[in-house]
N, C-alpha and C positions, 0 to 999 in steps of 0.2 A: 773288300775282296771282290773281284769280279766273278761272275758265273757265265759259263759258255754253254750254249745249247746248239747242238749240231744235228743234222739229218744225214745219216749214212746208210748206204745200201746194206741190206741184211747180210748178204754173202761177204761183203768186204768187212763188215763189223765182226762176223764170226771168225774170219781168217785173222784179223788183227788181234782179237782177243786171244786166240790160240798162240800167236806170236808173242804177245805181251806176257802171257802165262809162262811160256817157254823161257822168257827172260826174267821171270820172277817179278813182273811189274803188273800194276793195275792200269786200266784205261785212263783213270784220272792222273796217275803218275806220269804216263807217257804224254798226255796232253800238256801237263805242267812242264815236262822236259822240252817239248816242242816250243812252247812259248818262251821259256828261259833261254833256249838256244837262239831263238829268233831275236830276242831282246838284247842278249849280251854278246853273241857271236857274230851277229849281223848276217852271217851266211851259214845256216846250220849244216853240219856234216853228219850224216847218219851211216852207221855200219850197215852193210847189206847182210840180211839174214835170210837164208833160203827157207821157203815155205813147203817144199815138197817133202813127203814123208821119208823117202830114201835118204836124202841129205841130212835131215834132222836125226834119223837113226844113226847115221855115220858119225855125227857130232857127239851124240850121246855115248856111242860105243867108244869113241876116242877119249872122251872124258873118263871112261872107266878103264882105259888102257887096252881095250880090245882092238886087235888089228893094227897095232902100232909097230913100227920097225925098230924104234930106238930103245934106250937112249944112246946117244952118240957123243963121243968126246971131241969130235971135230966135224967141220963141214965136209971134209974129204971122206970121212967115214959115212956120213949121211948119204952123199952122192954115190958112193960105191954101193951102198945097200939099195938105193933107188934104182940104179942101173942094173943090179943083179936081179931085182924084181922084174924089170922090163925084159930081161933075157929069159926069165922063166915063163913069161906069158906066151 
């Protein structure tokens, strides 16, 4: 098994660890995932995860059902609710 040693800026490292923790992953798991994707996918694709506190709080609230409009039985119902929210603003 190979061992990888990297030098990373302290601020970048702290932000990355926070992101990894938010995703329930360790730094080791994320580096392994990077190498696996590079080896097997040939062109890794990563989801974009916001790092600002406001967006992270919004995601956490949404996971708890706070501030959601739905559920909806159709896309028409969804868009009607979105448009009525825009009218209220």
